[in-house]
NUMILUM-605215 format. One line per field, with one value per atom (N, C-alpha, C): residue number from 1; atom name; x, y, z. Coordinates in steps of 0.05 Angstrom, whole numbers, plus 32768, in hexadecimal, padded with zeros to 4 digits. Example, Ala and Ser with C-alpha at 12.3 -4.5 7.8 and 13.67 -1.06 7.14 Angstrom:
2
num: (1; 1; 1; 2; 2; 2)
atomo: (N; CA; C; N; CA; C)
X: (8108; 80F6; 8108; 8101; 8111; 8102)
Y: (7F8E; 7FA6; 7FBE; 7FD3; 7FEB; 8001)
Z: (809C; 809C; 809C; 808E; 808F; 809D)
// end
This chain:
218
num: (1; 1; 1; 2; 2; 2; 3; 3; 3; 4; 4; 4; 5; 5; 5; 6; 6; 6; 7; 7; 7; 8; 8; 8; 9; 9; 9; 10; 10; 10; 11; 11; 11; 12; 12; 12; 13; 13; 13; 14; 14; 14; 15; 15; 15; 16; 16; 16; 17; 17; 17; 18; 18; 18; 19; 19; 19; 20; 20; 20; 21; 21; 21; 22; 22; 22; 23; 23; 23; 24; 24; 24; 25; 25; 25; 26; 26; 26; 27; 27; 27; 28; 28; 28; 29; 29; 29; 30; 30; 30; 31; 31; 31; 32; 32; 32; 33; 33; 33; 34; 34; 34; 35; 35; 35; 36; 36; 36; 37; 37; 37; 38; 38; 38; 39; 39; 39; 40; 40; 40; 41; 41; 41; 42; 42; 42; 43; 43; 43; 44; 44; 44; 45; 45; 45; 46; 46; 46; 47; 47; 47; 48; 48; 48; 49; 49; 49; 50; 50; 50; 51; 51; 51; 52; 52; 52; 53; 53; 53; 54; 54; 54; 55; 55; 55; 56; 56; 56; 57; 57; 57; 58; 58; 58; 59; 59; 59; 60; 60; 60; 61; 61; 61; 62; 62; 62; 63; 63; 63; 64; 64; 64; 65; 65; 65; 66; 66; 66; 67; 67; 67; 68; 68; 68; 69; 69; 69; 70; 70; 70; 71; 71; 71; 72; 72; 72; 73; 73; 73; 74; 74; 74; 75; 75; 75; 76; 76; 76; 77; 77; 77; 78; 78; 78; 79; 79; 79; 80; 80; 80; 81; 81; 81; 82; 82; 82; 83; 83; 83; 84; 84; 84; 85; 85; 85; 86; 86; 86; 87; 87; 87; 88; 88; 88; 89; 89; 89; 90; 90; 90; 91; 91; 91; 92; 92; 92; 93; 93; 93; 94; 94; 94; 95; 95; 95; 96; 96; 96; 97; 97; 97; 98; 98; 98; 99; 99; 99; 100; 100; 100; 101; 101; 101; 102; 102; 102; 103; 103; 103; 104; 104; 104; 105; 105; 105; 106; 106; 106; 107; 107; 107; 108; 108; 108; 109; 109; 109; 110; 110; 110; 111; 111; 111; 112; 112; 112; 113; 113; 113; 114; 114; 114; 115; 115; 115; 116; 116; 116; 117; 117; 117; 118; 118; 118; 119; 119; 119; 120; 120; 120; 121; 121; 121; 122; 122; 122; 123; 123; 123; 124; 124; 124; 125; 125; 125; 126; 126; 126; 127; 127; 127; 128; 128; 128; 129; 129; 129; 130; 130; 130; 131; 131; 131; 132; 132; 132; 133; 133; 133; 134; 134; 134; 135; 135; 135; 136; 136; 136; 137; 137; 137; 138; 138; 138; 139; 139; 139; 140; 140; 140; 141; 141; 141; 142; 142; 142; 143; 143; 143; 144; 144; 144; 145; 145; 145; 146; 146; 146; 147; 147; 147; 148; 148; 148; 149; 149; 149; 150; 150; 150; 151; 151; 151; 152; 152; 152; 153; 153; 153; 154; 154; 154; 155; 155; 155; 156; 156; 156; 157; 157; 157; 158; 158; 158; 159; 159; 159; 160; 160; 160; 161; 161; 161; 162; 162; 162; 163; 163; 163; 164; 164; 164; 165; 165; 165; 166; 166; 166; 167; 167; 167; 168; 168; 168; 169; 169; 169; 170; 170; 170; 171; 171; 171; 172; 172; 172; 173; 173; 173; 174; 174; 174; 175; 175; 175; 176; 176; 176; 177; 177; 177; 178; 178; 178; 179; 179; 179; 180; 180; 180; 181; 181; 181; 182; 182; 182; 183; 183; 183; 184; 184; 184; 185; 185; 185; 186; 186; 186; 187; 187; 187; 188; 188; 188; 189; 189; 189; 190; 190; 190; 191; 191; 191; 192; 192; 192; 193; 193; 193; 194; 194; 194; 195; 195; 195; 196; 196; 196; 197; 197; 197; 198; 198; 198; 199; 199; 199; 200; 200; 200; 201; 201; 201; 202; 202; 202; 203; 203; 203; 204; 204; 204; 205; 205; 205; 206; 206; 206; 207; 207; 207; 208; 208; 208; 209; 209; 209; 210; 210; 210; 211; 211; 211; 212; 212; 212; 213; 213; 213; 214; 214; 214; 215; 215; 215; 216; 216; 216; 217; 217; 217; 218; 218; 218)
atomo: (N; CA; C; N; CA; C; N; CA; C; N; CA; C; N; CA; C; N; CA; C; N; CA; C; N; CA; C; N; CA; C; N; CA; C; N; CA; C; N; CA; C; N; CA; C; N; CA; C; N; CA; C; N; CA; C; N; CA; C; N; CA; C; N; CA; C; N; CA; C; N; CA; C; N; CA; C; N; CA; C; N; CA; C; N; CA; C; N; CA; C; N; CA; C; N; CA; C; N; CA; C; N; CA; C; N; CA; C; N; CA; C; N; CA; C; N; CA; C; N; CA; C; N; CA; C; N; CA; C; N; CA; C; N; CA; C; N; CA; C; N; CA; C; N; CA; C; N; CA; C; N; CA; C; N; CA; C; N; CA; C; N; CA; C; N; CA; C; N; CA; C; N; CA; C; N; CA; C; N; CA; C; N; CA; C; N; CA; C; N; CA; C; N; CA; C; N; CA; C; N; CA; C; N; CA; C; N; CA; C; N; CA; C; N; CA; C; N; CA; C; N; CA; C; N; CA; C; N; CA; C; N; CA; C; N; CA; C; N; CA; C; N; CA; C; N; CA; C; N; CA; C; N; CA; C; N; CA; C; N; CA; C; N; CA; C; N; CA; C; N; CA; C; N; CA; C; N; CA; C; N; CA; C; N; CA; C; N; CA; C; N; CA; C; N; CA; C; N; CA; C; N; CA; C; N; CA; C; N; CA; C; N; CA; C; N; CA; C; N; CA; C; N; CA; C; N; CA; C; N; CA; C; N; CA; C; N; CA; C; N; CA; C; N; CA; C; N; CA; C; N; CA; C; N; CA; C; N; CA; C; N; CA; C; N; CA; C; N; CA; C; N; CA; C; N; CA; C; N; CA; C; N; CA; C; N; CA; C; N; CA; C; N; CA; C; N; CA; C; N; CA; C; N; CA; C; N; CA; C; N; CA; C; N; CA; C; N; CA; C; N; CA; C; N; CA; C; N; CA; C; N; CA; C; N; CA; C; N; CA; C; N; CA; C; N; CA; C; N; CA; C; N; CA; C; N; CA; C; N; CA; C; N; CA; C; N; CA; C; N; CA; C; N; CA; C; N; CA; C; N; CA; C; N; CA; C; N; CA; C; N; CA; C; N; CA; C; N; CA; C; N; CA; C; N; CA; C; N; CA; C; N; CA; C; N; CA; C; N; CA; C; N; CA; C; N; CA; C; N; CA; C; N; CA; C; N; CA; C; N; CA; C; N; CA; C; N; CA; C; N; CA; C; N; CA; C; N; CA; C; N; CA; C; N; CA; C; N; CA; C; N; CA; C; N; CA; C; N; CA; C; N; CA; C; N; CA; C; N; CA; C; N; CA; C; N; CA; C; N; CA; C; N; CA; C; N; CA; C; N; CA; C; N; CA; C; N; CA; C; N; CA; C; N; CA; C; N; CA; C; N; CA; C; N; CA; C; N; CA; C; N; CA; C; N; CA; C; N; CA; C; N; CA; C; N; CA; C; N; CA; C; N; CA; C; N; CA; C; N; CA; C; N; CA; C; N; CA; C; N; CA; C; N; CA; C; N; CA; C; N; CA; C; N; CA; C; N; CA; C; N; CA; C; N; CA; C; N; CA; C; N; CA; C; N; CA; C; N; CA; C; N; CA; C; N; CA; C; N; CA; C; N; CA; C; N; CA; C; N; CA; C; N; CA; C; N; CA; C; N; CA; C; N; CA; C; N; CA; C; N; CA; C)
X: (82F4; 82F5; 82FE; 82F1; 82F8; 8314; 8320; 833A; 8337; 834D; 834D; 8357; 834F; 8358; 8341; 8349; 8335; 833E; 832B; 8332; 831E; 8327; 8316; 831A; 830C; 830C; 8328; 833A; 8355; 8363; 835F; 836B; 835F; 8345; 8338; 8345; 834A; 8355; 8372; 8380; 839C; 83A0; 838C; 838F; 8391; 83A0; 83A0; 8384; 837C; 8361; 8356; 8367; 835D; 8358; 836A; 8366; 834C; 8348; 8330; 8317; 8318; 8301; 82FB; 830F; 830B; 8300; 830B; 8302; 82E5; 82DD; 82C1; 82AD; 82B6; 82A4; 829E; 82B0; 82AC; 82A2; 82A3; 829D; 8281; 826D; 8251; 824B; 825D; 8259; 824E; 8243; 823B; 8223; 8224; 820E; 8208; 81F0; 81EA; 81F9; 81FD; 820A; 81F7; 81F0; 81DE; 81EA; 81E1; 81E7; 81CF; 81D3; 81BE; 81C0; 81AC; 81AB; 8199; 81A3; 8195; 8198; 8189; 818C; 8188; 8197; 8194; 817E; 817A; 8164; 8167; 8180; 8185; 8182; 817D; 817B; 8195; 81AB; 81C5; 81C5; 81CE; 81CC; 81E5; 81E0; 81F5; 81F1; 8207; 8205; 821A; 8212; 8225; 821F; 8234; 822F; 8227; 8214; 820A; 820A; 8217; 821A; 8206; 81F7; 81E8; 81CA; 81C0; 81A3; 8198; 8183; 8177; 8158; 814D; 8130; 8125; 810F; 8102; 80E6; 80D7; 80BC; 80B2; 809D; 8091; 8075; 8069; 804E; 804A; 8051; 805A; 8078; 8080; 809C; 80AF; 80C0; 80D3; 80EF; 8103; 811F; 812E; 8146; 8157; 8172; 817E; 8199; 81A8; 81C1; 81D2; 81E4; 81E3; 81F5; 820A; 8222; 8238; 8233; 8241; 823C; 8241; 8233; 8234; 824D; 8264; 827C; 8287; 827F; 8286; 826D; 826E; 8257; 824F; 8235; 822A; 8216; 821E; 820C; 81F4; 81F7; 81E0; 81CD; 81D6; 81C5; 81B6; 81C4; 81B7; 81A3; 81A9; 8196; 817E; 8182; 816B; 8159; 8166; 8157; 8146; 8153; 8145; 8130; 8136; 8124; 8110; 8117; 8104; 8102; 8110; 810F; 812B; 812E; 8148; 8142; 8156; 8154; 816A; 8164; 8178; 817B; 8193; 8199; 81AD; 81A4; 81B6; 81CE; 81E5; 81FD; 8202; 8207; 820D; 8229; 8231; 824D; 8257; 8245; 824E; 8254; 8249; 824D; 825C; 8268; 8275; 828B; 829D; 82B3; 82A9; 8295; 828B; 827B; 826D; 825F; 8273; 8288; 829C; 82A9; 82AD; 82BA; 82A8; 828E; 827D; 8283; 8292; 829A; 82AF; 82BB; 82D0; 82C2; 82D1; 82C6; 82C5; 82B2; 82AE; 82A1; 82A8; 829C; 827E; 826F; 8252; 8247; 8253; 8249; 824E; 825D; 8264; 8251; 8244; 8232; 8243; 8240; 824E; 8245; 822C; 8223; 8236; 823B; 824D; 826A; 8272; 828E; 8297; 8284; 828C; 8280; 826F; 8265; 824B; 823B; 8221; 820C; 81F4; 81E0; 81C6; 81BC; 81A2; 818B; 8177; 8160; 8147; 813B; 8124; 810B; 80FA; 80DF; 80CB; 80B5; 80A1; 80AB; 80BE; 80C8; 80DA; 80DA; 80E8; 8106; 8111; 812E; 8135; 8149; 8150; 815B; 8158; 8164; 817E; 818E; 81A6; 819E; 81A2; 8198; 81A4; 81BD; 81CB; 81C3; 81B4; 81AD; 8198; 8199; 8185; 816F; 8172; 815C; 815F; 8149; 8149; 8131; 8133; 811D; 811A; 8102; 80FD; 80F5; 8103; 80FE; 80F8; 80E9; 80E1; 80E9; 80F4; 80FD; 80E5; 80E9; 80D4; 80DD; 80F4; 80FE; 811B; 8127; 8144; 8147; 815B; 8161; 817F; 8189; 81A6; 81AD; 81C1; 81CB; 81E0; 81D9; 81EA; 8205; 8208; 8222; 8238; 8231; 8246; 823D; 8226; 821B; 8215; 8213; 8209; 81EB; 81E0; 81C3; 81B5; 81A0; 8190; 8178; 8176; 8161; 814D; 8134; 811F; 8112; 810F; 8103; 80ED; 80DA; 80C5; 80CC; 80C4; 80C8; 80AF; 80B3; 809D; 809B; 80B1; 80B2; 80C7; 80C4; 80D8; 80D9; 80F1; 80F5; 8109; 8101; 8112; 8115; 812D; 8133; 812D; 8131; 812E; 8117; 80FE; 80E8; 80EB; 80FB; 8100; 810D; 8118; 8124; 8110; 80F7; 80E1; 80D5; 80DB; 80D1; 80B2; 80A7; 808A; 807F; 808E; 8084; 808C; 8098; 809F; 80BC; 80CC; 80E8; 80F7; 8108; 8119; 8134; 8139; 8152; 8168; 8178; 818C; 81A3; 81A8; 81BD; 81B5; 819B; 8193; 8196; 8197; 819B; 81BA; 81CA; 81E7; 81EE; 81DB; 81E1; 81F9; 8209; 8221; 821B; 822C; 822D; 8248; 824A; 8264; 826B; 8285; 828F; 82A4; 82A2; 82B3; 82AC; 82C0; 82BB; 82C3; 82D0; 82DC; 82DD; 82CF; 82D2; 82B6; 82B4; 829A; 8298; 827F; 827A; 8262; 8262; 824B; 823D; 8227; 8219; 820C; 8209; 81FB; 81E8; 81D2; 81BE; 81CA; 81C0; 81C8; 81B0; 819D; 8185; 816F; 8156; 813E; 8130; 8127; 8118; 80FB; 80E9; 80CD; 80CA; 80B2; 80AC; 80B0; 80BF; 80C6; 80AE; 80A7; 8091; 809B; 8091; 8097; 808E; 809E; 8098; 8092; 809B; 8099; 80B4; 80B9; 80D3; 80D6; 80ED; 80F3; 80F6; 80E9; 80EA; 80F9; 8105; 8112; 80FE; 8102; 80F2; 8102; 80F5; 8102; 8109; 811E; 8126; 8117; 8110; 8102; 80E5; 80D6; 80BA; 80B2; 809B; 8093; 808B)
Y: (8446; 843A; 844F; 8450; 8462; 845C; 846F; 846B; 8457; 844C; 8438; 841E; 8408; 83ED; 83DF; 83CF; 83C0; 83A2; 8390; 8374; 8365; 834E; 833D; 8320; 830E; 82F1; 82E5; 82EE; 82E3; 82EB; 8303; 830C; 82FB; 82F7; 82E7; 82CC; 82BF; 82A4; 82A3; 82B9; 82BA; 82C1; 82CC; 82D4; 82BC; 82BF; 82AA; 82A6; 828E; 8288; 8299; 829F; 82AF; 82CC; 82D7; 82F1; 82F3; 82DF; 82DE; 82DC; 82CC; 82C8; 82E3; 82F0; 830A; 831F; 8320; 8334; 8331; 8319; 8316; 8314; 830C; 830D; 8329; 833C; 8358; 8369; 835F; 836F; 837B; 836C; 8376; 8388; 838B; 839F; 8393; 83A5; 839E; 838B; 8378; 8364; 8362; 8358; 8353; 833B; 8339; 8322; 8316; 82FD; 82F0; 82D5; 82CC; 82B2; 82A0; 8289; 8276; 8260; 825D; 8248; 8231; 8219; 8201; 81EC; 81D6; 81BF; 81A6; 8191; 8177; 8167; 814E; 813E; 8137; 8138; 8133; 814B; 8162; 817B; 8189; 8180; 818D; 81A6; 81BC; 81D7; 81DD; 81EC; 81F5; 8213; 8222; 823F; 8246; 8255; 825C; 8278; 8287; 82A1; 829F; 82B1; 82B2; 82CF; 82D2; 82ED; 82F0; 82DB; 82DA; 82DA; 82E7; 82E8; 82FF; 82F9; 830D; 830E; 8326; 8329; 831F; 830F; 8306; 8313; 8313; 8320; 8325; 8336; 833E; 8331; 8327; 831C; 8304; 82EC; 82E5; 82ED; 82F0; 82F8; 82E1; 82E5; 82D0; 82DC; 82CB; 82D3; 82BB; 82C0; 82AB; 82A9; 8291; 828D; 827D; 8283; 8274; 8261; 8248; 8234; 822B; 8227; 821E; 8202; 81F9; 81DD; 81C8; 81B2; 819C; 818A; 8195; 8186; 817C; 8188; 817F; 817F; 8177; 8177; 8195; 819B; 81B5; 81B2; 81B6; 81B0; 81C2; 81DC; 81EE; 81E6; 81DF; 81D7; 81BE; 81A9; 818F; 8192; 81A2; 81A6; 81B5; 81CA; 81DB; 81CB; 81BD; 81AD; 8196; 8189; 8172; 817B; 818F; 8197; 81AD; 81BC; 81CE; 81E9; 81ED; 8206; 8210; 822A; 8235; 8251; 825D; 8279; 8289; 82A1; 82B4; 82CB; 82D2; 82E5; 82FA; 8313; 8328; 832C; 832F; 8333; 8351; 8357; 8373; 8375; 838D; 8393; 8383; 837F; 8372; 8355; 8348; 832B; 8325; 8339; 8334; 831F; 8321; 830E; 82F1; 82EE; 82D3; 82C9; 82DB; 82D2; 82C9; 82D8; 82D0; 82B5; 82B0; 8297; 827E; 8282; 826C; 8260; 826E; 8264; 824E; 824B; 8235; 821A; 8206; 81EC; 81DA; 81E0; 81CF; 81B4; 819F; 8185; 8186; 8173; 8174; 8173; 8165; 8163; 817B; 818E; 81A6; 81BD; 81C9; 81DF; 81F9; 8208; 8221; 8235; 8232; 8243; 8241; 8228; 8224; 822B; 8224; 8228; 8245; 8258; 8274; 8286; 827A; 8289; 8299; 828F; 829A; 8287; 8290; 8281; 827D; 8264; 8260; 8269; 8276; 827F; 8271; 8260; 8250; 825F; 8260; 826B; 8257; 8261; 824F; 8243; 8252; 8247; 822F; 821C; 8202; 8205; 821A; 821D; 8236; 8233; 824A; 8262; 8279; 8291; 8296; 82A8; 82B0; 82C5; 82BE; 82D0; 82EC; 82EE; 8308; 8319; 830E; 831D; 8332; 8348; 835D; 8359; 8349; 8343; 8326; 8317; 82FB; 82F4; 82E0; 82D7; 82B9; 82AF; 8292; 828D; 827B; 8276; 8259; 8254; 8239; 8234; 821C; 8213; 8213; 821E; 821D; 820D; 8213; 8205; 820A; 81F9; 81FD; 81FA; 8208; 8207; 8206; 81F3; 81F2; 8206; 8217; 8229; 821A; 8214; 8202; 820C; 8227; 8232; 822C; 8228; 8222; 820E; 8202; 81EE; 81F8; 8212; 821D; 8218; 821A; 8216; 8230; 8237; 824D; 8243; 824A; 8241; 8257; 8252; 8265; 825D; 8271; 826C; 8281; 8279; 828C; 8296; 82AE; 82BA; 82B6; 82A7; 829F; 82B1; 82BA; 82CB; 82E0; 82F6; 830B; 8315; 8317; 8322; 8339; 8350; 8368; 8372; 8372; 837A; 8397; 83A8; 83C5; 83CF; 83D0; 83D8; 83F4; 8405; 8420; 841E; 8408; 8404; 8401; 83FC; 83FA; 8415; 8422; 843D; 843C; 8454; 8456; 8448; 8448; 843C; 841F; 8413; 83F8; 83F2; 8406; 8401; 83FA; 83E6; 83DE; 83ED; 83FE; 840E; 83FF; 83F1; 83DE; 83EC; 8405; 8413; 8414; 8416; 8417; 83FB; 83E7; 83CB; 83C4; 83D6; 83D3; 83BC; 83B6; 83A1; 83A7; 8392; 8396; 838F; 8399; 8391; 8384; 8373; 8366; 836B; 836C; 836E; 8358; 8348; 8330; 831C; 830F; 82F9; 8300; 8317; 831C; 8339; 834B; 8367; 8373; 837D; 8385; 83A3; 83AD; 83CA; 83D1; 83E9; 83F3; 8408; 8400; 8414; 842A; 8441; 8457; 8463; 8470; 847B; 8491; 8492; 84A6; 84B7; 84AC; 84BA; 84A6; 84B0; 84A1; 84B2; 84A5; 84B3; 84A9; 84BC; 84B5; 84A5; 849A; 848A; 849A; 848F; 849E; 849D; 84B4; 84B7; 84C7; 84C1; 84D0; 84ED; 84FE; 851B; 8528; 851C; 8528; 852A; 853F; 8543; 852E; 8522; 850E; 851B; 8510; 851B; 8508; 8514; 8503; 84FD; 84E6; 84DE; 84E2; 84E8; 84EB; 84D0; 84CF; 84B5; 84B0; 84C6; 84C3; 84C6; 84BD; 84C1; 84DE; 84E6; 8502; 8506)
Z: (82ED; 8308; 831C; 8333; 8348; 8353; 8360; 836D; 8384; 838B; 83A1; 8397; 83A4; 839B; 838D; 8379; 836A; 836B; 8370; 8371; 835F; 8354; 8345; 834D; 8340; 8348; 8348; 8337; 8337; 8351; 835A; 8374; 838B; 838B; 83A1; 83A3; 838D; 838E; 8398; 8395; 839D; 83BA; 83C7; 83E3; 83F5; 840C; 8420; 842B; 8433; 843A; 8451; 8465; 847C; 8473; 8462; 8458; 8448; 8437; 8426; 8438; 844D; 845F; 846D; 8477; 8485; 8472; 845A; 8447; 8440; 8439; 8430; 8448; 845F; 8476; 847E; 8479; 8481; 846A; 8451; 843A; 843A; 8444; 8443; 845B; 846E; 8483; 849C; 84AD; 84C8; 84C7; 84DA; 84DE; 84FC; 8502; 851E; 8528; 8542; 854E; 8564; 8560; 8573; 857C; 8594; 859D; 8599; 858B; 8586; 859B; 85AB; 85BF; 85B5; 85B7; 85AF; 85C4; 85C2; 85D3; 85C3; 85CA; 85BD; 85CA; 85C1; 85CB; 85E8; 85F3; 860F; 8621; 8614; 8623; 8627; 861B; 861D; 860C; 8618; 860B; 85FA; 85E4; 85D3; 85CF; 85CD; 85C8; 85B4; 859F; 858A; 857E; 8575; 856A; 854D; 8545; 852A; 8520; 8508; 84FC; 84E5; 84DF; 84C5; 84CA; 84DF; 84E4; 84D3; 84C3; 84B2; 84B5; 84B5; 84B5; 849A; 849A; 8482; 847F; 8495; 8494; 84AF; 84B0; 84CA; 84CE; 84BA; 84BD; 84AA; 84B3; 84CE; 84D2; 84EB; 84F1; 84EB; 84D8; 84CF; 84CE; 84D3; 84CE; 84C3; 84BA; 84AE; 84BC; 84BB; 84C5; 84AF; 84AC; 849A; 84AA; 84A4; 84B0; 849C; 84A6; 8494; 848C; 8477; 846C; 8482; 847F; 8492; 848D; 848B; 8487; 84A1; 84B7; 84D2; 84E2; 84FB; 850D; 8512; 850E; 8513; 8529; 8542; 8558; 8558; 8552; 8551; 853C; 8525; 850F; 8516; 851E; 8524; 853A; 854F; 8566; 855C; 854E; 8545; 8532; 8520; 850C; 8519; 852D; 8539; 854E; 855D; 8572; 8569; 8555; 8549; 8557; 856D; 857B; 8582; 8586; 858E; 8599; 85A6; 85AD; 85A2; 859A; 858F; 85A4; 85AA; 85C0; 85B6; 85B5; 85AB; 85BE; 85B1; 85C1; 85C6; 85DF; 85E6; 85F2; 85F8; 8600; 8618; 862C; 8644; 8641; 862B; 8628; 860F; 8602; 85E8; 85E9; 85FD; 85FE; 8602; 8614; 8619; 8601; 85F3; 85DB; 85C6; 85C2; 85AE; 85B5; 85CE; 85D6; 85CF; 85CC; 85C6; 85AB; 859A; 8580; 8581; 8598; 859B; 8597; 858E; 8587; 85A0; 85B1; 85C9; 85C1; 85CF; 85C9; 85CD; 85C1; 85C1; 85DD; 85F0; 860B; 861C; 8612; 8622; 861B; 862F; 862A; 8629; 8613; 8611; 8627; 8630; 8646; 865D; 8666; 867D; 8676; 865E; 8656; 8657; 864F; 864D; 8663; 8674; 868B; 8685; 8672; 866E; 867A; 867D; 868C; 867C; 867B; 866E; 8680; 8674; 8682; 8676; 8686; 867C; 8682; 866E; 8671; 8666; 865A; 864F; 8634; 8627; 860D; 8612; 85FE; 8602; 8604; 85F9; 85F9; 860C; 861D; 862E; 861E; 862A; 861F; 862D; 8624; 8632; 8647; 8660; 8676; 8674; 866B; 866A; 8652; 863F; 8626; 862D; 861E; 8620; 860D; 85F9; 85E5; 85DE; 85DF; 85D9; 85C9; 85B7; 85A7; 85A9; 85AB; 85A9; 858C; 857E; 8561; 855C; 8547; 853F; 8522; 851E; 8503; 84F0; 84D7; 84C3; 84AB; 84A0; 8488; 8484; 8473; 846C; 844E; 8443; 8426; 8423; 8413; 840E; 83F8; 83FE; 83E9; 83D9; 83C1; 83B1; 83AB; 83AA; 83A3; 83B6; 83D0; 83E4; 83FA; 83F7; 8409; 8425; 8428; 8442; 8443; 845B; 845F; 8467; 8459; 845F; 846E; 8488; 849A; 84A0; 849C; 84A2; 84BD; 84CE; 84E9; 84EF; 84FE; 8506; 8523; 8528; 8542; 8554; 856A; 857B; 8594; 859F; 85B7; 85B4; 85C1; 85C2; 85DF; 85EA; 8605; 8604; 860D; 860D; 8629; 8633; 8650; 8655; 8642; 8645; 8634; 863F; 862E; 8621; 862D; 8621; 8606; 85FF; 85E4; 85CE; 85D5; 85C1; 85BD; 85A6; 85A1; 859B; 859A; 8598; 857F; 8569; 8550; 854D; 8562; 8561; 855C; 8553; 854D; 8566; 8564; 857B; 8578; 858B; 858B; 8598; 8588; 8593; 85A2; 859C; 85AC; 85C9; 85D0; 85EC; 85F9; 85E8; 85F2; 85F2; 85E9; 85E6; 85D3; 85C0; 85AD; 859C; 8597; 8586; 8569; 8557; 853C; 8538; 8523; 851E; 8501; 84FB; 84E0; 84DD; 84C9; 84C7; 84DD; 84E7; 84FA; 8517; 851B; 8535; 853E; 852E; 8534; 853B; 8553; 855E; 8560; 855C; 855B; 856E; 8578; 8587; 8576; 8569; 8557; 8568; 855B; 8568; 8554; 855D; 854B; 8539; 8521; 850E; 8506; 84F6; 84EF; 84EA; 84ED; 84E5; 84D0; 84BA; 84A6; 84A5; 849E; 849A; 8481; 847D; 8466; 844C; 8439; 8421; 840D; 8403; 83EF; 83D7; 83C0; 83A8; 83A9; 83A1; 83A0; 83BB; 83CF; 83EA; 83F7; 8405; 8413; 8428; 8429; 843E; 8459; 846D; 8488; 849B; 84AF; 84C3; 84DA; 84E7; 84FE; 8517; 852D; 8547; 8552; 8561; 856E; 8588; 8596; 85AF; 85AD; 85C2; 85C2; 85C6; 85BC; 85C0; 85DD)
// end
């Protein structure tokens, strides 16, 4: 065993609950942070932070979200499930504190948009986007699956629309350079980071030297 600390399941069970939550929420490393905007049948808006958005496929464009067990009211889940549409909005440095505040347990009739000082931007899509966001997606509910191990819900959604405020963040080959959008990453539940470019590599092939790709356009 390498030097350092080693933990096993007996240790996990003995830890205080908050320590255990922080440890395992941060163990897998950096994740994207997005605000999920939904609306109920009356048109009342809800806004909540999501750390569990994952790419599933590009053709068709699909992503997934993990929702916690339905042991209490989950406004985002019930709204998205019933209305079938939502918007995902990448969190950047200028709105980080307001985005984090949306995690507070506001009553169902209170819009987190108003409570934290963010603004809905209505377009052709059924659900508003966050006006202050630099990147927003309109998504549509596809399916849900219960993860039996802990009763969380794995929700698959299709990407219907994409809005990018800074077109220069779309590189020549289609890569979205999130550092130009000031998008943040999160570790655990409350620790935010500003990622910066490191390297891009060309497509890996057997028996060929790996090459680096340029970040900027030629």
